[in-house]
PQR file with spaces between the fields and no chain letter, atoms N, CA, C, O and H, PARSE charges and radii, in Angstrom:
ATOM       1  N    MET     1       4.625   26.520   35.343 -0.4000 1.5000
ATOM       2  CA   MET     1       5.777   25.580   35.564 -0.0000 2.0000
ATOM       3  C    MET     1       5.461   24.268   35.889  0.5500 1.7000
ATOM       4  O    MET     1       6.136   23.342   35.438 -0.5500 1.4000
ATOM       5  N    THR     2       4.182   24.021   36.873 -0.4000 1.5000
ATOM       6  CA   THR     2       3.869   22.684   37.120 -0.0000 2.0000
ATOM       7  C    THR     2       3.586   21.390   36.190  0.5500 1.7000
ATOM       8  O    THR     2       3.678   20.174   36.356 -0.5500 1.4000
ATOM       9  H    THR     2       3.634   24.773   37.239  0.4000 1.0000
ATOM      10  N    ILE     3       3.158   22.333   35.018 -0.4000 1.5000
ATOM      11  CA   ILE     3       3.125   20.526   33.671 -0.0000 2.0000
ATOM      12  C    ILE     3       4.160   20.580   33.988  0.5500 1.7000
ATOM      13  O    ILE     3       4.379   19.538   34.605 -0.5500 1.4000
ATOM      14  H    ILE     3       3.084   23.321   34.883  0.4000 1.0000
ATOM      15  N    LEU     4       4.974   21.145   33.965 -0.4000 1.5000
ATOM      16  CA   LEU     4       6.525   20.591   33.776 -0.0000 2.0000
ATOM      17  C    LEU     4       7.036   19.373   34.045  0.5500 1.7000
ATOM      18  O    LEU     4       7.846   18.665   33.446 -0.5500 1.4000
ATOM      19  H    LEU     4       4.796   21.992   33.464  0.4000 1.0000
ATOM      20  N    LEU     5       6.515   19.266   34.905 -0.4000 1.5000
ATOM      21  CA   LEU     5       6.652   18.276   35.976 -0.0000 2.0000
ATOM      22  C    LEU     5       6.043   16.727   35.005  0.5500 1.7000
ATOM      23  O    LEU     5       6.536   15.610   34.848 -0.5500 1.4000
ATOM      24  H    LEU     5       5.857   19.841   35.392  0.4000 1.0000
ATOM      25  N    PHE     6       5.087   17.216   34.641 -0.4000 1.5000
ATOM      26  CA   PHE     6       4.086   15.834   33.646 -0.0000 2.0000
ATOM      27  C    PHE     6       4.874   15.447   31.984  0.5500 1.7000
ATOM      28  O    PHE     6       5.271   14.368   31.544 -0.5500 1.4000
ATOM      29  H    PHE     6       4.686   18.123   34.768  0.4000 1.0000
ATOM      30  N    LEU     7       4.874   16.942   31.315 -0.4000 1.5000
ATOM      31  CA   LEU     7       4.992   16.330   29.761 -0.0000 2.0000
ATOM      32  C    LEU     7       6.509   16.639   29.862  0.5500 1.7000
ATOM      33  O    LEU     7       7.034   16.282   28.807 -0.5500 1.4000
ATOM      34  H    LEU     7       4.552   17.818   31.672  0.4000 1.0000
ATOM      35  N    ILE     8       7.625   17.285   30.920 -0.4000 1.5000
ATOM      36  CA   ILE     8       8.729   15.868   30.403 -0.0000 2.0000
ATOM      37  C    ILE     8       8.856   14.545   30.640  0.5500 1.7000
ATOM      38  O    ILE     8       8.826   13.856   29.621 -0.5500 1.4000
ATOM      39  H    ILE     8       7.198   17.575   31.777  0.4000 1.0000
ATOM      40  N    PRO     9       8.991   13.966   31.679 -0.5600 1.5000
ATOM      41  CA   PRO     9       8.317   12.793   32.026  0.2800 2.0000
ATOM      42  C    PRO     9       7.932   11.384   31.099  0.5500 1.7000
ATOM      43  O    PRO     9       8.406   10.253   30.990 -0.5500 1.4000
ATOM      44  N    ILE    10       6.494   12.342   30.353 -0.4000 1.5000
ATOM      45  CA   ILE    10       5.560   11.987   29.488 -0.0000 2.0000
ATOM      46  C    ILE    10       6.224   11.929   27.995  0.5500 1.7000
ATOM      47  O    ILE    10       5.627   11.273   27.142 -0.5500 1.4000
ATOM      48  H    ILE    10       6.109   13.261   30.442  0.4000 1.0000
ATOM      49  N    SER    11       7.017   12.364   27.772 -0.4000 1.5000
ATOM      50  CA   SER    11       7.969   12.893   26.425 -0.0000 2.0000
ATOM      51  C    SER    11       9.154   11.969   26.533  0.5500 1.7000
ATOM      52  O    SER    11       9.555   11.340   25.553 -0.5500 1.4000
ATOM      53  H    SER    11       7.502   12.898   28.465  0.4000 1.0000
ATOM      54  N    LEU    12       9.935   11.855   28.185 -0.4000 1.5000
ATOM      55  CA   LEU    12      10.909   10.953   27.787 -0.0000 2.0000
ATOM      56  C    LEU    12      10.425    9.400   27.499  0.5500 1.7000
ATOM      57  O    LEU    12      11.004    8.524   26.856 -0.5500 1.4000
ATOM      58  H    LEU    12       9.609   12.366   28.980  0.4000 1.0000
ATOM      59  N    ILE    13       9.044    9.359   28.263 -0.4000 1.5000
ATOM      60  CA   ILE    13       8.872    7.997   27.969 -0.0000 2.0000
ATOM      61  C    ILE    13       8.592    7.679   26.660  0.5500 1.7000
ATOM      62  O    ILE    13       8.887    6.602   26.140 -0.5500 1.4000
ATOM      63  H    ILE    13       8.573   10.070   28.785  0.4000 1.0000
ATOM      64  N    MET    14       7.732    9.076   25.830 -0.4000 1.5000
ATOM      65  CA   MET    14       7.162    8.225   24.519 -0.0000 2.0000
ATOM      66  C    MET    14       8.898    8.355   23.181  0.5500 1.7000
ATOM      67  O    MET    14       9.140    7.965   22.038 -0.5500 1.4000
ATOM      68  H    MET    14       7.493    9.950   26.252  0.4000 1.0000
ATOM      69  N    ILE    15       9.596    9.063   24.182 -0.4000 1.5000
ATOM      70  CA   ILE    15      11.128    9.461   23.538 -0.0000 2.0000
ATOM      71  C    ILE    15      12.108    7.401   23.134  0.5500 1.7000
ATOM      72  O    ILE    15      12.626    6.832   22.173 -0.5500 1.4000
ATOM      73  H    ILE    15       9.400    9.379   25.110  0.4000 1.0000
ATOM      74  N    GLY    16      11.830    7.123   24.485 -0.4000 1.5000
ATOM      75  CA   GLY    16      12.404    5.792   25.132 -0.0000 2.0000
ATOM      76  C    GLY    16      10.942    4.780   23.940  0.5500 1.7000
ATOM      77  O    GLY    16      11.229    4.104   22.952 -0.5500 1.4000
ATOM      78  H    GLY    16      11.409    7.586   25.266  0.4000 1.0000
ATOM      79  N    ALA    17      10.056    4.923   24.275 -0.4000 1.5000
ATOM      80  CA   ALA    17       9.180    3.337   23.582 -0.0000 2.0000
ATOM      81  C    ALA    17      10.034    3.995   21.880  0.5500 1.7000
ATOM      82  O    ALA    17      11.090    3.526   21.455 -0.5500 1.4000
ATOM      83  H    ALA    17       9.823    5.473   25.077  0.4000 1.0000
ATOM      84  N    ALA    18       9.358    4.958   21.286 -0.4000 1.5000
ATOM      85  CA   ALA    18      10.214    5.208   19.595 -0.0000 2.0000
ATOM      86  C    ALA    18      11.561    4.629   19.356  0.5500 1.7000
ATOM      87  O    ALA    18      11.849    4.137   18.265 -0.5500 1.4000
ATOM      88  H    ALA    18       8.500    5.339   21.631  0.4000 1.0000
ATOM      89  N    ALA    19      12.541    4.685   20.532 -0.4000 1.5000
ATOM      90  CA   ALA    19      13.867    4.233   20.094 -0.0000 2.0000
ATOM      91  C    ALA    19      13.035    2.392   20.251  0.5500 1.7000
ATOM      92  O    ALA    19      12.554    1.812   19.278 -0.5500 1.4000
ATOM      93  H    ALA    19      12.307    5.084   21.418  0.4000 1.0000
ATOM      94  N    LEU    20      13.051    2.055   21.070 -0.4000 1.5000
ATOM      95  CA   LEU    20      12.514    0.896   21.417 -0.0000 2.0000
ATOM      96  C    LEU    20      12.361   -0.153   20.645  0.5500 1.7000
ATOM      97  O    LEU    20      12.845   -1.284   20.688 -0.5500 1.4000
ATOM      98  H    LEU    20      13.442    2.526   21.861  0.4000 1.0000
ATOM      99  N    ILE    21      10.762    0.979   19.093 -0.4000 1.5000
ATOM     100  CA   ILE    21       9.798    0.147   18.553 -0.0000 2.0000
ATOM     101  C    ILE    21      11.412    0.390   17.010  0.5500 1.7000
ATOM     102  O    ILE    21      11.465   -0.382   16.053 -0.5500 1.4000
ATOM     103  H    ILE    21      10.370    1.898   19.058  0.4000 1.0000
ATOM     104  N    PHE    22      12.215    1.298   17.157 -0.4000 1.5000
ATOM     105  CA   PHE    22      13.291    1.320   16.264 -0.0000 2.0000
ATOM     106  C    PHE    22      14.249   -0.044   15.791  0.5500 1.7000
ATOM     107  O    PHE    22      14.420   -0.746   14.794 -0.5500 1.4000
ATOM     108  H    PHE    22      12.172    1.926   17.935  0.4000 1.0000
ATOM     109  N    VAL    23      14.942    0.129   17.748 -0.4000 1.5000
ATOM     110  CA   VAL    23      15.765   -1.169   17.532 -0.0000 2.0000
ATOM     111  C    VAL    23      14.881   -2.446   16.864  0.5500 1.7000
ATOM     112  O    VAL    23      15.159   -3.056   15.832 -0.5500 1.4000
ATOM     113  H    VAL    23      14.803    0.699   18.558  0.4000 1.0000
ATOM     114  N    TRP    24      13.432   -2.719   17.999 -0.4000 1.5000
ATOM     115  CA   TRP    24      13.375   -3.860   17.320 -0.0000 2.0000
ATOM     116  C    TRP    24      12.762   -3.870   15.622  0.5500 1.7000
ATOM     117  O    TRP    24      12.476   -4.873   14.969 -0.5500 1.4000
ATOM     118  H    TRP    24      13.206   -2.223   18.837  0.4000 1.0000
ATOM     119  N    ALA    25      12.701   -2.839   15.306 -0.4000 1.5000
ATOM     120  CA   ALA    25      12.290   -3.283   13.780 -0.0000 2.0000
ATOM     121  C    ALA    25      14.217   -3.135   12.876  0.5500 1.7000
ATOM     122  O    ALA    25      14.357   -3.382   11.679 -0.5500 1.4000
ATOM     123  H    ALA    25      12.933   -2.024   15.836  0.4000 1.0000
ATOM     124  N    VAL    26      14.867   -2.903   13.373 -0.4000 1.5000
ATOM     125  CA   VAL    26      15.729   -3.148   12.803 -0.0000 2.0000
ATOM     126  C    VAL    26      16.536   -5.139   13.125  0.5500 1.7000
ATOM     127  O    VAL    26      17.109   -6.044   12.518 -0.5500 1.4000
ATOM     128  H    VAL    26      14.753   -2.702   14.346  0.4000 1.0000
ATOM     129  N    ARG    27      16.124   -4.864   14.175 -0.4000 1.5000
ATOM     130  CA   ARG    27      16.726   -6.314   14.519 -0.0000 2.0000
ATOM     131  C    ARG    27      16.078   -7.661   14.007  0.5500 1.7000
ATOM     132  O    ARG    27      16.636   -8.758   14.007 -0.5500 1.4000
ATOM     133  H    ARG    27      15.659   -4.129   14.668  0.4000 1.0000
ATOM     134  N    HIS    28      14.614   -7.340   13.510 -0.4000 1.5000
ATOM     135  CA   HIS    28      13.391   -7.905   13.232 -0.0000 2.0000
ATOM     136  C    HIS    28      13.821   -8.366   11.230  0.5500 1.7000
ATOM     137  O    HIS    28      13.861   -9.443   10.635 -0.5500 1.4000
ATOM     138  H    HIS    28      14.161   -6.448   13.510  0.4000 1.0000
ATOM     139  N    GLY    29      14.082   -6.799   10.749 -0.4000 1.5000
ATOM     140  CA   GLY    29      15.191   -7.386    9.255 -0.0000 2.0000
ATOM     141  C    GLY    29      13.657   -6.066    8.210  0.5500 1.7000
ATOM     142  O    GLY    29      13.490   -5.997    6.992 -0.5500 1.4000
ATOM     143  H    GLY    29      14.050   -5.924   11.233  0.4000 1.0000
ATOM     144  N    GLN    30      12.957   -5.364    9.203 -0.4000 1.5000
ATOM     145  CA   GLN    30      11.889   -4.151    8.570 -0.0000 2.0000
ATOM     146  C    GLN    30      12.639   -3.506    7.998  0.5500 1.7000
ATOM     147  O    GLN    30      11.916   -2.798    7.296 -0.5500 1.4000
ATOM     148  H    GLN    30      13.093   -5.419   10.192  0.4000 1.0000
ATOM     149  N    PHE    31      13.842   -3.195    7.763 -0.4000 1.5000
ATOM     150  CA   PHE    31      14.387   -2.104    6.652 -0.0000 2.0000
ATOM     151  C    PHE    31      15.780   -2.868    6.177  0.5500 1.7000
ATOM     152  O    PHE    31      16.835   -2.241    6.084 -0.5500 1.4000
ATOM     153  H    PHE    31      14.429   -3.769    8.333  0.4000 1.0000
ATOM     154  N    GLU    32      15.676   -4.326    5.877 -0.4000 1.5000
ATOM     155  CA   GLU    32      15.966   -4.957    5.058 -0.0000 2.0000
ATOM     156  C    GLU    32      15.759   -4.561    3.366  0.5500 1.7000
ATOM     157  O    GLU    32      16.565   -3.740    2.927 -0.5500 1.4000
ATOM     158  H    GLU    32      14.819   -4.836    5.952  0.4000 1.0000
ATOM     159  N    ASP    33      15.381   -4.760    3.017 -0.4000 1.5000
ATOM     160  CA   ASP    33      14.679   -4.580    1.723 -0.0000 2.0000
ATOM     161  C    ASP    33      14.027   -3.145    1.413  0.5500 1.7000
ATOM     162  O    ASP    33      12.802   -3.227    1.513 -0.5500 1.4000
ATOM     163  H    ASP    33      14.727   -5.426    3.373  0.4000 1.0000
ATOM     164  N    LEU    34      14.484   -1.790    1.052 -0.4000 1.5000
ATOM     165  CA   LEU    34      13.674   -0.847    0.865 -0.0000 2.0000
ATOM     166  C    LEU    34      13.041   -0.855   -0.037  0.5500 1.7000
ATOM     167  O    LEU    34      11.855   -0.529   -0.075 -0.5500 1.4000
ATOM     168  H    LEU    34      15.479   -1.724    0.971  0.4000 1.0000
ATOM     169  N    ASP    35      13.913   -1.340   -1.209 -0.4000 1.5000
ATOM     170  CA   ASP    35      13.499   -0.717   -2.832 -0.0000 2.0000
ATOM     171  C    ASP    35      12.547   -1.621   -3.612  0.5500 1.7000
ATOM     172  O    ASP    35      11.759   -1.067   -4.378 -0.5500 1.4000
ATOM     173  H    ASP    35      14.877   -1.605   -1.178  0.4000 1.0000
ATOM     174  N    THR    36      12.529   -3.123   -3.489 -0.4000 1.5000
ATOM     175  CA   THR    36      12.192   -3.910   -3.828 -0.0000 2.0000
ATOM     176  C    THR    36      10.885   -2.956   -4.060  0.5500 1.7000
ATOM     177  O    THR    36      10.679   -2.237   -5.037 -0.5500 1.4000
ATOM     178  H    THR    36      13.169   -3.573   -2.866  0.4000 1.0000
ATOM     179  N    PRO    37      10.177   -3.106   -3.083 -0.5600 1.5000
ATOM     180  CA   PRO    37       8.202   -3.162   -2.321  0.2800 2.0000
ATOM     181  C    PRO    37       7.499   -1.510   -3.710  0.5500 1.7000
ATOM     182  O    PRO    37       6.503   -1.371   -4.420 -0.5500 1.4000
ATOM     183  N    ALA    38       9.281   -0.291   -3.280 -0.4000 1.5000
ATOM     184  CA   ALA    38       8.483    0.446   -4.258 -0.0000 2.0000
ATOM     185  C    ALA    38       8.461    0.316   -6.450  0.5500 1.7000
ATOM     186  O    ALA    38       7.616    0.619   -7.292 -0.5500 1.4000
ATOM     187  H    ALA    38      10.090   -0.404   -2.703  0.4000 1.0000
ATOM     188  N    LEU    39      10.150   -0.401   -6.538 -0.4000 1.5000
ATOM     189  CA   LEU    39       9.008   -1.001   -7.747 -0.0000 2.0000
ATOM     190  C    LEU    39       8.472   -2.464   -8.003  0.5500 1.7000
ATOM     191  O    LEU    39       8.548   -2.912   -9.148 -0.5500 1.4000
ATOM     192  H    LEU    39      10.837   -0.648   -5.855  0.4000 1.0000
ATOM     193  N    ASP    40       8.197   -2.856   -7.483 -0.4000 1.5000
ATOM     194  CA   ASP    40       6.606   -3.931   -7.406 -0.0000 2.0000
ATOM     195  C    ASP    40       5.339   -3.098   -8.105  0.5500 1.7000
ATOM     196  O    ASP    40       4.500   -3.759   -8.716 -0.5500 1.4000
ATOM     197  H    ASP    40       8.136   -2.493   -6.553  0.4000 1.0000
ATOM     198  N    VAL    41       5.180   -1.471   -8.005 -0.4000 1.5000
ATOM     199  CA   VAL    41       3.908   -0.663   -8.841 -0.0000 2.0000
ATOM     200  C    VAL    41       4.583   -0.532   -9.919  0.5500 1.7000
ATOM     201  O    VAL    41       3.750   -0.039  -10.679 -0.5500 1.4000
ATOM     202  H    VAL    41       5.861   -0.933   -7.508  0.4000 1.0000
ATOM     203  N    LEU    42       5.451   -0.633  -10.442 -0.4000 1.5000
ATOM     204  CA   LEU    42       5.910   -0.087  -12.035 -0.0000 2.0000
ATOM     205  C    LEU    42       6.402   -1.293  -12.576  0.5500 1.7000
ATOM     206  O    LEU    42       7.121   -1.376  -13.572 -0.5500 1.4000
ATOM     207  H    LEU    42       6.128   -1.033   -9.825  0.4000 1.0000
ATOM     208  N    ARG    43       5.948   -2.314  -11.816 -0.4000 1.5000
ATOM     209  CA   ARG    43       6.363   -3.496  -13.144 -0.0000 2.0000
ATOM     210  C    ARG    43       4.810   -3.975  -14.159  0.5500 1.7000
ATOM     211  O    ARG    43       3.873   -3.209  -14.383 -0.5500 1.4000
ATOM     212  H    ARG    43       5.363   -2.247  -11.007  0.4000 1.0000
ATOM     213  N    ASP    44       4.875   -4.848  -14.445 -0.4000 1.5000
ATOM     214  CA   ASP    44       3.399   -4.503  -15.578 -0.0000 2.0000
ATOM     215  C    ASP    44       2.837   -5.741  -15.245  0.5500 1.7000
ATOM     216  O    ASP    44       3.532   -6.723  -14.981 -0.5500 1.4000
ATOM     217  H    ASP    44       5.637   -5.471  -14.263  0.4000 1.0000
ATOM     218  N    ASP    45       2.149   -5.742  -15.243 -0.4000 1.5000
ATOM     219  CA   ASP    45       1.424   -6.958  -14.935 -0.0000 2.0000
ATOM     220  C    ASP    45       0.724   -7.865  -16.491  0.5500 1.7000
ATOM     221  O    ASP    45       0.522   -7.401  -17.613 -0.5500 1.4000
ATOM     222  H    ASP    45       1.585   -4.944  -15.457  0.4000 1.0000
ATOM     223  N    ASP    46       0.557   -8.899  -16.103 -0.4000 1.5000
ATOM     224  CA   ASP    46       0.542   -9.651  -17.207 -0.0000 2.0000
ATOM     225  C    ASP    46      -0.533   -9.256  -18.884  0.5500 1.7000
ATOM     226  O    ASP    46      -1.614   -8.671  -18.811 -0.5500 1.4000
ATOM     227  H    ASP    46       0.721   -9.276  -15.191  0.4000 1.0000
ATOM     228  N    PRO    47      -0.051   -9.627  -19.945 -0.5600 1.5000
ATOM     229  CA   PRO    47      -1.090   -8.749  -20.755  0.2800 2.0000
ATOM     230  C    PRO    47      -2.536   -9.450  -20.834  0.5500 1.7000
ATOM     231  O    PRO    47      -3.000  -10.588  -20.757 -0.5500 1.4000
ATOM     232  N    ALA    48      -2.828   -8.597  -20.962 -0.4000 1.5000
ATOM     233  CA   ALA    48      -4.930   -9.140  -21.270 -0.0000 2.0000
ATOM     234  C    ALA    48      -4.760   -9.884  -21.656  0.5500 1.7000
ATOM     235  O    ALA    48      -3.617  -10.261  -21.912 -0.5500 1.4000
ATOM     236  H    ALA    48      -2.452   -7.673  -21.025  0.4000 1.0000
ATOM     237  N    PRO    49      -6.033  -10.659  -21.974 -0.5600 1.5000
ATOM     238  CA   PRO    49      -5.641  -11.347  -22.888  0.2800 2.0000
ATOM     239  C    PRO    49      -7.126  -11.136  -24.111  0.5500 1.7000
ATOM     240  O    PRO    49      -8.269  -10.942  -23.696 -0.5500 1.4000
ATOM     241  N    LYS    50      -6.803  -11.221  -25.480 -0.4000 1.5000
ATOM     242  CA   LYS    50      -7.357  -10.132  -26.350 -0.0000 2.0000
ATOM     243  C    LYS    50      -9.024  -10.067  -26.260  0.5500 1.7000
ATOM     244  O    LYS    50      -9.464  -11.111  -25.779 -0.5500 1.4000
ATOM     245  H    LYS    50      -5.875  -11.378  -25.818  0.4000 1.0000
ATOM     246  N    GLN    51      -9.690   -9.444  -26.482 -0.4000 1.5000
ATOM     247  CA   GLN    51     -10.723   -9.769  -26.680 -0.0000 2.0000
ATOM     248  C    GLN    51     -11.523   -9.315  -28.139  0.5500 1.7000
ATOM     249  O    GLN    51     -11.529   -8.323  -28.868 -0.5500 1.4000
ATOM     250  H    GLN    51      -9.333   -8.596  -26.873  0.4000 1.0000
ATOM     251  N    HIS    52     -12.205  -10.684  -28.106 -0.4000 1.5000
ATOM     252  CA   HIS    52     -12.980  -10.593  -29.353 -0.0000 2.0000
ATOM     253  C    HIS    52     -13.866  -10.095  -29.627  0.5500 1.7000
ATOM     254  O    HIS    52     -14.692  -10.062  -28.714 -0.5500 1.4000
ATOM     255  H    HIS    52     -12.200  -11.489  -27.514  0.4000 1.0000
ATOM     256  N    ASN    53     -14.357   -9.318  -31.138 -0.4000 1.5000
ATOM     257  CA   ASN    53     -15.726   -8.298  -31.365 -0.0000 2.0000
ATOM     258  C    ASN    53     -16.729   -8.537  -30.624  0.5500 1.7000
ATOM     259  O    ASN    53     -17.052   -9.594  -31.165 -0.5500 1.4000
ATOM     260  H    ASN    53     -13.687   -9.345  -31.880  0.4000 1.0000
ATOM     261  N    THR    54     -17.532   -8.390  -29.761 -0.4000 1.5000
ATOM     262  CA   THR    54     -18.509   -9.527  -28.980 -0.0000 2.0000
ATOM     263  C    THR    54     -19.509   -8.057  -29.715  0.5500 1.7000
ATOM     264  O    THR    54     -20.739   -8.033  -29.657 -0.5500 1.4000
ATOM     265  H    THR    54     -17.269   -7.531  -29.321  0.4000 1.0000
ATOM     266  N    ALA    55     -18.948   -7.310  -30.150 -0.4000 1.5000
ATOM     267  CA   ALA    55     -21.246   -6.054  -30.902 -0.0000 2.0000
ATOM     268  C    ALA    55     -21.497   -7.284  -31.198  0.5500 1.7000
ATOM     269  O    ALA    55     -20.821   -8.283  -31.443 -0.5500 1.4000
ATOM     270  H    ALA    55     -17.949   -7.329  -30.197  0.4000 1.0000
ATOM     271  N    ALA    56     -22.853   -6.969  -31.116 -0.4000 1.5000
ATOM     272  CA   ALA    56     -23.982   -7.250  -31.608 -0.0000 2.0000
ATOM     273  C    ALA    56     -24.581   -7.770  -32.740  0.5500 1.7000
ATOM     274  O    ALA    56     -25.769   -7.453  -32.681 -0.5500 1.4000
ATOM     275  H    ALA    56     -23.403   -6.158  -30.917  0.4000 1.0000
ATOM     276  N    THR    57     -24.262   -8.686  -34.178 -0.4000 1.5000
ATOM     277  CA   THR    57     -24.780   -8.408  -35.295 -0.0000 2.0000
ATOM     278  C    THR    57     -26.009   -8.524  -35.133  0.5500 1.7000
ATOM     279  O    THR    57     -26.406   -8.945  -34.047 -0.5500 1.4000
ATOM     280  H    THR    57     -23.296   -8.943  -34.226  0.4000 1.0000
ATOM     281  N    PRO    58     -27.012   -8.159  -36.237 -0.5600 1.5000
ATOM     282  CA   PRO    58     -28.541   -8.567  -35.929  0.2800 2.0000
ATOM     283  C    PRO    58     -28.130   -9.663  -37.345  0.5500 1.7000
ATOM     284  O    PRO    58     -27.494   -9.590  -38.396 -0.5500 1.4000
ATOM     285  N    THR    59     -29.114  -10.878  -36.424 -0.4000 1.5000
ATOM     286  CA   THR    59     -29.305  -11.768  -37.391 -0.0000 2.0000
ATOM     287  C    THR    59     -30.664  -12.107  -38.207  0.5500 1.7000
ATOM     288  O    THR    59     -30.744  -12.928  -39.121 -0.5500 1.4000
ATOM     289  H    THR    59     -29.630  -10.938  -35.570  0.4000 1.0000
ATOM     290  N    GLU    60     -31.502  -11.469  -37.796 -0.4000 1.5000
ATOM     291  CA   GLU    60     -32.822  -11.254  -38.220 -0.0000 2.0000
ATOM     292  C    GLU    60     -33.259   -9.853  -38.694  0.5500 1.7000
ATOM     293  O    GLU    60     -32.346   -9.028  -38.738 -0.5500 1.4000
ATOM     294  H    GLU    60     -31.436  -10.802  -37.054  0.4000 1.0000
ATOM     295  N    LYS    61     -34.370   -9.472  -39.021 -0.4000 1.5000
ATOM     296  CA   LYS    61     -34.476   -8.642  -40.169 -0.0000 2.0000
ATOM     297  C    LYS    61     -36.045   -8.239  -39.412  0.5500 1.7000
ATOM     298  O    LYS    61     -36.983   -9.032  -39.485 -0.5500 1.4000
ATOM     299  H    LYS    61     -35.111  -10.142  -38.985  0.4000 1.0000
ATOM     300  N    PRO    62     -36.184   -6.670  -38.563 -0.5600 1.5000
ATOM     301  CA   PRO    62     -37.484   -6.942  -37.797  0.2800 2.0000
ATOM     302  C    PRO    62     -38.553   -7.244  -38.738  0.5500 1.7000
ATOM     303  O    PRO    62     -38.020   -7.210  -39.847 -0.5500 1.4000
ATOM     304  N    ASP    63     -39.421   -7.440  -38.828 -0.4000 1.5000
ATOM     305  CA   ASP    63     -41.133   -7.745  -40.182 -0.0000 2.0000
ATOM     306  C    ASP    63     -41.110   -6.049  -39.972  0.5500 1.7000
ATOM     307  O    ASP    63     -40.953   -5.643  -38.820 -0.5500 1.4000
ATOM     308  H    ASP    63     -39.855   -7.467  -37.928  0.4000 1.0000
ATOM     309  N    ALA    64     -41.214   -5.390  -40.706 -0.4000 1.5000
ATOM     310  CA   ALA    64     -41.157   -4.502  -41.336 -0.0000 2.0000
ATOM     311  C    ALA    64     -43.573   -4.208  -42.043  0.5500 1.7000
ATOM     312  O    ALA    64     -43.814   -3.889  -43.207 -0.5500 1.4000
ATOM     313  H    ALA    64     -41.341   -5.720  -41.641  0.4000 1.0000
ATOM     314  N    ASP    65     -44.536   -4.392  -41.180 -0.4000 1.5000
ATOM     315  CA   ASP    65     -45.656   -4.908  -41.013 -0.0000 2.0000
ATOM     316  C    ASP    65     -46.365   -3.606  -41.471  0.5500 1.7000
ATOM     317  O    ASP    65     -47.594   -3.551  -41.503 -0.5500 1.4000
ATOM     318  H    ASP    65     -44.341   -4.651  -40.234  0.4000 1.0000
C-alpha cells in the first residue's frame, strides 16, 4: 500500500504534463492542418525525363584470326 503513495503523485504529475503539452500544441497550431500531410504522399512527382536507349551497340567486329 505504501507504493501507492509514490505512484499516485507520479501519475498525477504525468497527467498534468500531458495536459500542458496538449494545450501548448493546440495554441501553437500543431493541429491546424491534419489532412494535407496525408495527401502529400499520394501526389505524383514530376514525370521522369525520357531515357534514350543506351544499350551499347558494337561498332567494330572482333577480329576472327
